Structures are given as C-alpha cells and as structure tokens.
C-alpha positions as CSV (number, residue, x, y, z in Angstrom):
1,M,5.3,-79.8,14.8
2,R,7.0,-80.6,11.5
3,P,10.8,-81.0,11.8
4,H,12.9,-78.1,10.6
5,R,13.9,-78.5,6.9
6,A,17.4,-77.8,5.9
7,Y,18.6,-77.5,2.3
8,S,21.6,-79.9,1.7
9,P,22.4,-80.5,-2.0
10,G,23.4,-84.1,-2.5
11,L,22.5,-85.0,1.1
12,T,26.2,-85.3,1.8
13,G,25.9,-85.5,5.6
14,V,27.3,-82.0,6.1
15,L,25.3,-78.8,6.2
16,S,26.4,-75.4,4.7
17,H,27.6,-72.6,7.0
18,R,24.2,-70.9,6.7
19,E,22.2,-73.9,7.6
20,S,24.6,-74.9,10.4
21,H,24.3,-71.4,11.8
22,H,20.5,-71.6,11.8
23,L,20.4,-74.9,13.6
24,L,23.1,-73.9,16.1
25,E,22.2,-70.3,16.9
26,V,18.5,-70.2,16.3
27,L,17.2,-73.7,17.0
28,R,19.9,-74.6,19.5
29,V,20.0,-78.2,18.3
30,R,22.0,-80.9,20.2
31,V,23.5,-84.2,19.1
32,G,20.6,-86.6,18.6
33,D,18.1,-84.0,17.5
34,R,16.2,-84.7,14.3
35,F,15.4,-82.5,11.4
36,T,14.6,-82.9,7.6
37,V,17.2,-82.4,4.9
38,F,16.3,-82.1,1.2
39,D,17.8,-81.5,-2.2
40,A,16.3,-81.3,-5.7
41,E,15.2,-84.9,-5.8
42,R,14.5,-86.2,-2.3
43,E,14.2,-85.5,1.3
44,A,15.1,-87.5,4.4
45,L,14.7,-87.5,8.2
46,A,18.1,-86.9,9.6
47,E,19.8,-86.9,13.0
48,V,22.5,-84.6,14.3
49,V,25.7,-86.5,14.9
50,D,28.2,-83.6,15.3
51,L,27.7,-80.0,16.1
52,G,30.9,-78.9,14.4
53,P,30.5,-76.4,12.9
54,P,29.6,-77.4,10.3
55,V,26.8,-79.5,11.6
56,R,27.0,-83.2,10.5
57,Y,24.1,-85.5,10.3
58,R,23.2,-89.1,9.4
59,I,20.1,-90.1,7.3
60,L,17.5,-92.1,9.2
61,E,14.8,-92.4,6.5
62,E,14.8,-91.3,2.9
63,R,11.6,-90.4,1.0
64,R,10.6,-88.9,-2.3
65,P,7.4,-86.9,-1.8
66,E,5.4,-85.7,-4.9
67,R,5.1,-82.0,-4.4
68,E,6.3,-80.6,-7.7
69,V,4.1,-79.5,-10.6
70,G,5.2,-82.3,-12.9
71,V,6.5,-80.2,-15.8
72,E,9.1,-77.5,-16.2
73,V,7.7,-74.0,-15.4
74,V,10.0,-71.2,-16.3
75,L,9.0,-67.7,-15.2
76,Y,10.4,-64.8,-17.2
77,V,9.9,-61.6,-15.1
78,A,11.0,-58.1,-15.8
79,L,13.3,-56.3,-13.4
80,L,11.1,-54.4,-10.8
81,K,11.8,-51.6,-8.4
82,G,12.7,-52.0,-4.7
83,D,12.0,-55.3,-3.0
84,K,9.2,-56.4,-5.4
85,L,11.4,-59.1,-7.0
86,G,11.9,-60.7,-3.6
87,E,8.1,-61.0,-3.3
88,V,7.9,-62.6,-6.8
89,V,10.7,-65.1,-6.1
90,R,9.2,-66.1,-2.8
91,G,5.7,-66.6,-4.2
92,A,7.0,-68.2,-7.5
93,T,8.9,-70.8,-5.5
94,E,5.9,-71.6,-3.4
95,L,3.8,-72.0,-6.5
96,G,6.1,-74.4,-8.3
97,A,8.3,-72.4,-10.7
98,T,11.4,-74.4,-11.6
99,R,13.4,-71.5,-13.0
100,I,13.2,-67.7,-12.7
101,Q,14.7,-65.7,-15.5
102,L,15.0,-62.0,-15.0
103,L,14.4,-59.7,-18.0
104,I,15.5,-56.3,-19.1
105,T,12.5,-54.6,-21.0
106,R,11.7,-51.3,-22.4
107,H,9.7,-50.1,-19.4
108,S,12.0,-51.7,-16.7
109,V,13.2,-48.9,-14.4
110,P,16.2,-50.9,-13.2
111,K,18.3,-52.0,-16.2
112,E,20.8,-54.1,-14.3
113,M,21.3,-56.1,-11.1
114,G,24.3,-56.5,-8.9
115,E,25.7,-59.9,-7.8
116,G,24.7,-59.2,-4.2
117,K,21.0,-58.7,-5.0
118,L,21.0,-61.8,-7.2
119,K,22.4,-63.9,-4.4
120,R,19.8,-62.5,-2.0
121,L,17.1,-63.5,-4.4
122,Q,18.5,-67.0,-4.6
123,T,18.6,-67.2,-0.8
124,I,14.9,-66.2,-0.8
125,A,14.2,-69.1,-3.1
126,V,15.9,-71.5,-0.8
127,E,14.0,-70.3,2.2
128,A,10.7,-70.4,0.3
129,A,11.4,-74.0,-0.7
130,K,12.1,-74.9,2.9
131,Q,8.9,-73.3,4.1
132,S,6.7,-74.7,1.4
133,G,7.9,-78.3,1.5
134,R,9.3,-78.3,-2.0
135,L,12.3,-80.3,-3.0
136,R,13.5,-78.3,-6.0
137,V,14.9,-74.8,-5.4
138,P,14.3,-72.7,-8.6
139,E,17.5,-71.1,-10.0
140,V,17.3,-67.3,-10.2
141,L,19.2,-66.2,-13.4
142,P,20.8,-62.9,-14.1
143,P,18.8,-60.5,-16.3
144,I,18.9,-60.9,-20.1
145,P,17.3,-58.7,-22.8
146,L,13.9,-59.7,-24.0
147,K,15.2,-60.6,-27.4
148,A,17.4,-63.3,-25.8
149,V,14.4,-65.3,-24.7
150,P,14.4,-68.6,-26.7
151,E,11.5,-70.1,-28.6
152,V,9.3,-72.1,-26.3
153,P,7.0,-75.2,-26.9
154,Q,4.3,-73.5,-24.8
155,G,4.3,-69.9,-23.5
156,L,1.9,-67.5,-21.9
157,V,2.4,-63.8,-21.6
158,A,0.2,-61.6,-19.3
159,H,-1.1,-58.8,-21.3
160,V,-3.9,-56.2,-20.5
161,G,-5.1,-56.2,-24.1
162,A,-5.5,-60.0,-24.4
163,S,-8.9,-61.7,-24.5
164,R,-8.0,-65.4,-24.1
165,R,-8.0,-67.0,-20.7
166,V,-5.4,-69.3,-19.3
167,R,-7.8,-72.3,-19.1
168,E,-8.6,-71.9,-22.8
169,V,-5.1,-72.3,-24.0
170,L,-3.1,-74.2,-21.3
171,D,-1.9,-77.7,-21.9
172,P,-0.9,-78.9,-18.3
173,E,1.1,-81.8,-19.7
174,K,3.6,-79.6,-21.6
175,P,6.6,-77.6,-20.3
176,L,5.5,-74.1,-19.8
177,A,7.1,-70.6,-20.0
178,L,5.4,-67.6,-18.5
179,A,6.3,-64.0,-19.1
180,V,5.3,-60.9,-17.1
181,G,6.4,-57.4,-17.7
182,P,7.4,-54.5,-15.4
183,E,5.3,-51.7,-14.0
184,G,3.4,-50.5,-17.1
185,G,3.6,-53.9,-18.8
186,F,5.3,-55.0,-22.0
187,A,5.3,-52.6,-25.0
188,E,3.2,-53.8,-27.9
189,E,6.2,-54.6,-30.0
190,E,7.6,-56.7,-27.1
191,V,4.4,-58.7,-26.9
192,A,4.7,-59.3,-30.7
193,L,8.3,-60.5,-30.2
194,L,7.2,-62.9,-27.5
195,E,4.4,-64.2,-29.8
196,D,7.0,-64.9,-32.5
197,K,8.8,-67.0,-29.8
198,G,5.7,-69.1,-29.0
199,F,4.0,-67.1,-26.3
200,I,0.2,-66.6,-26.3
201,P,-1.1,-63.3,-24.7
202,V,-3.6,-64.1,-21.9
203,T,-5.8,-61.9,-19.7
204,L,-5.7,-62.0,-15.9
205,G,-9.1,-60.5,-15.5
206,R,-10.8,-57.2,-15.7
207,R,-8.7,-55.4,-13.1
208,I,-5.2,-53.9,-13.6
209,L,-2.7,-55.8,-11.5
210,R,0.6,-54.7,-10.1
211,A,3.5,-56.4,-11.8
212,E,4.4,-58.5,-8.8
213,T,0.8,-59.5,-8.4
214,A,0.4,-60.4,-12.1
215,A,3.4,-62.7,-12.0
216,L,2.0,-64.7,-9.1
217,A,-1.6,-64.7,-10.4
218,L,-0.4,-66.1,-13.7
219,L,1.6,-68.8,-12.0
220,A,-1.2,-69.7,-9.7
221,L,-3.6,-70.2,-12.6
222,C,-1.2,-72.5,-14.3
223,T,0.2,-74.6,-11.4
224,S,-2.6,-74.8,-8.8
225,G,-5.7,-73.0,-10.1
226,E,-8.3,-73.4,-12.8
227,G,-5.7,-74.0,-15.5
228,R,-4.9,-77.4,-14.1
C-alpha cells in the first residue's frame, strides 16, 4: 500500500497540527514508521523521529516526480450554492489546476464568501493533492468581480452558445485560463467582457451541464483529455 502523504511546506521536518493529528489519532503512527511528505516542488520518503506533538520526521529519500500539467492553469469559477464549490475544488485539484479564483457574476446566487468557507475550500485542495499524488496545492482565492479578471495570453470560457471545440483552439504549451459561470451561465455581456480579455468561448457538447460539472469537464479536456 502506498505510504500516507502529508503536506509539509518546505519539508522542514515538522508537521502541522492538522497533519500531526491525522498521523497520531487516525493512523496511530510510531517512531520509525515511514510516510511521504510533499510540498510544491518535491516529495520525500520520511521517517517519524518524534511523536511530539507536533510530529517530527527525517527525510530518507527525496524525489521530484513529474505529475503536474506543465503550464499554469488558472480556473475562474463563479460562486455556487451549497457545497458545489467543494466538489469543484476537489476535482480541479485532481485535474491539475494551479490556482482557483472565485468570481462574483450577474447570476451568482451567493455574492460573498466568509473566511471560514474559504479556509475549508483550501483544506479540500490540500486533501485532494494528497490523494491524487500532486505536489502543488492550488491556492483558492477570495471572490472578485468579473471585471477584475486580468487579460490572459490564452483563455477559454465555457458557453452554451459557442461552436468551437477545445481541441480546435487550445495550445497546450501556453499558460491557460479557464472561466466557468454559475447556475444559468454567464450573461452575454459577461462573455463579451471575457472575450475582450482574451478568452475564447468554447462548447462542452450538446448537453446542458451543471455548473460544477462544466468546470471539471472543461479542465479535463484541457489537462488530460483530447485537448492535450
């Protein structure tokens, strides 16, 4: 069985309270037990040297696996109701997003997000990175208005009225920005605004997808599907 993976920025030899708690209370580790630690650039096989808490470890073998997409992939996603954003963050992390920027749009039902929910989304990103074998944990950023989205060198926006497919317009060697609207999608003027910023409207097929499904479908096409 693959050793447990713990997120340890900087590989400092000391785990956070959350990671220590999991190893001590859930996995019941002992001194000498081995597990994997990782941060944004590397991972390593580690050995428990002190139960603390916090748990302290020493690195036995460092490695730099190639599990990232290879380019920056920023996902701009509108605020969604309920726990749907948690689903998006988890899936987006697994699919290779490097940053997740939340958006306030015309059709967004929530218009703001509390600090507690934002922290929860970041925790979901950490857990998804641990599970999927990624090194980089995408940052989940507080919501901004759509007009604050910067111009991008390459952008795709999921839009029901579009005719072009991802594979027709994607350059897999260039940094990528993806935009997905809320339930009901972006308003036409919002799509036009994104086009002015460098986004190309693309179709995700003949069926109407839920907002959270559309976000992950677009990401999959760009990072691990036919677009690459």
